[in-house]
Every structure is written in C-alpha cells, then in structure tokens.
KEKOL-96294 format. One record per residue (C-alpha): residue in one letter; x, y, z. Coordinates in Angstrom, 2 decimals, always signed. Layout:
REM residues N
ATOM code      c1      c2      c3
ATOM    A       X       Y       Z
...
REM end
This chain:
REM residues 91
ATOM code      c1      c2      c3
ATOM    M   -4.66  +16.64   +1.97
ATOM    S   -2.24  +13.76   +1.56
ATOM    T   +0.26  +13.69   -1.28
ATOM    I   -1.31  +10.52   -2.70
ATOM    T   -4.77  +12.07   -2.84
ATOM    L   -3.32  +15.25   -4.32
ATOM    A   -1.38  +13.33   -6.98
ATOM    L   -4.50  +11.40   -7.99
ATOM    E   -6.58  +14.59   -8.17
ATOM    Q   -3.95  +16.32  -10.29
ATOM    A   -3.78  +13.36  -12.68
ATOM    I   -7.56  +13.25  -13.11
ATOM    T   -7.84  +17.04  -13.43
ATOM    S   -5.14  +17.17  -16.11
ATOM    L   -6.93  +14.46  -18.10
ATOM    I  -10.26  +16.27  -17.88
ATOM    T   -8.60  +19.54  -18.91
ATOM    E   -7.33  +17.81  -22.04
ATOM    G  -10.82  +16.51  -22.75
ATOM    K   -9.91  +12.88  -22.01
ATOM    E  -12.06  +10.47  -20.01
ATOM    P  -10.01   +9.35  -16.97
ATOM    S   -9.18   +5.66  -16.91
ATOM    V   -6.92   +3.56  -14.71
ATOM    A   -4.24   +3.37  -17.41
ATOM    L   -4.30   +7.11  -18.14
ATOM    I   -4.20   +8.00  -14.44
ATOM    K   -1.33   +5.59  -13.82
ATOM    A   +0.60   +7.13  -16.72
ATOM    R   +0.19  +10.62  -15.22
ATOM    L   +1.42   +9.77  -11.73
ATOM    T   +4.93  +10.81  -10.79
ATOM    E   +5.34   +7.90   -8.37
ATOM    P   +3.90   +4.42   -8.79
ATOM    L   +0.80   +3.56   -6.77
ATOM    P   -0.88   +0.19   -6.32
ATOM    M   -3.59   -0.50   -8.88
ATOM    P   -6.31   -1.01   -6.23
ATOM    L   -5.74   +2.57   -5.00
ATOM    I   -6.04   +3.99   -8.50
ATOM    I   -9.18   +1.95   -9.16
ATOM    K  -10.73   +3.05   -5.85
ATOM    A   -9.96   +6.71   -6.59
ATOM    L  -11.39   +6.49  -10.12
ATOM    Q  -14.57   +4.78   -8.91
ATOM    A  -15.07   +7.42   -6.20
ATOM    W  -14.44  +10.22   -8.67
ATOM    K  -16.96   +8.78  -11.16
ATOM    K  -19.54   +8.37   -8.39
ATOM    N  -19.35  +11.80   -6.73
ATOM    A  -16.52  +13.75   -8.40
ATOM    K  -14.34  +13.43   -5.29
ATOM    I  -11.23  +11.47   -4.48
ATOM    P  -11.25   +9.79   -1.06
ATOM    K   -8.47  +10.77   +1.32
ATOM    I   -5.72   +8.19   +0.94
ATOM    E   -2.77   +8.21   +3.30
ATOM    R   +0.45   +6.30   +3.27
ATOM    T   +1.01   +4.36   +6.48
ATOM    E   +4.48   +3.92   +7.81
ATOM    P   +5.48   +0.61   +9.36
ATOM    S   +5.54   +0.83  +13.14
ATOM    I   +8.90   -0.96  +13.41
ATOM    S  +11.93   -1.04  +11.18
ATOM    N  +12.79   -4.01   +9.01
ATOM    E  +15.89   -4.68  +11.13
ATOM    E  +13.81   -4.77  +14.31
ATOM    R  +11.27   -7.06  +12.64
ATOM    I  +14.07   -9.42  +11.51
ATOM    K  +15.46   -9.52  +15.06
ATOM    Q  +12.02  -10.39  +16.43
ATOM    L  +11.54  -13.13  +13.84
ATOM    E  +15.01  -14.56  +14.52
ATOM    Q  +14.23  -14.65  +18.24
ATOM    Q  +10.91  -16.37  +17.53
ATOM    V  +12.68  -19.02  +15.41
ATOM    A  +15.24  -19.58  +18.18
ATOM    D  +12.48  -19.95  +20.79
ATOM    L  +10.52  -22.39  +18.63
ATOM    T  +13.65  -24.40  +17.87
ATOM    A  +14.37  -24.70  +21.61
ATOM    R  +10.78  -25.81  +22.29
ATOM    L  +10.95  -28.36  +19.47
ATOM    T  +14.20  -29.75  +20.87
ATOM    Q  +12.60  -30.04  +24.31
ATOM    L   +9.58  -31.86  +22.89
ATOM    E  +11.79  -34.25  +20.95
ATOM    N  +13.82  -35.02  +24.10
ATOM    V  +10.66  -35.72  +26.16
ATOM    S   +9.19  -38.10  +23.60
ATOM    N  +12.42  -40.13  +23.28
REM end
C-alpha cells in the first residue's frame, strides 16, 4: 500500500476512533505531509461510499527539472532560428 493511501487511512481511522465524523478539514489536519485537496476529497468520498480508500500513488517526473529546462531552452532557440528565417524570406 502506498504511503499516501496509508496516511489517509490512518487519519480517517484516528478520527473514527475518537468518535468524530471524518471531513476534508479534519483529515487534512491529521496528515503529516500536505496533500492536494482533490486527493483528500476523493479519498473521503470513496470511504463514505464503501469504507475503503482507493490506492493513491505518487508519480515521479520522468525527467529532472534541469533536463526539462535544457529541452525548453533548445526549443526556444530552434523556434527563434525558424522565426529569423521566416522574417528573412518575407523581406
């Protein structure tokens, strides 16, 4: 089970143990690391529907930010060269 799913389950279980009705705000307050609100809402809705939390996994970016910046810089350079060519042809 993923750590996100486990954290959400623990938050909901602790609230139920204390006799409190789980809500988005109470779950968010119980989490040790911040999660996006849509994930908390989705988990709460699933729990209310069938007393289960869906498996939620954190996806890692496939490339680093530095690599992505290099790719974007290259794309800007290529587009600038093409624009210059087009401007020279039309003049």
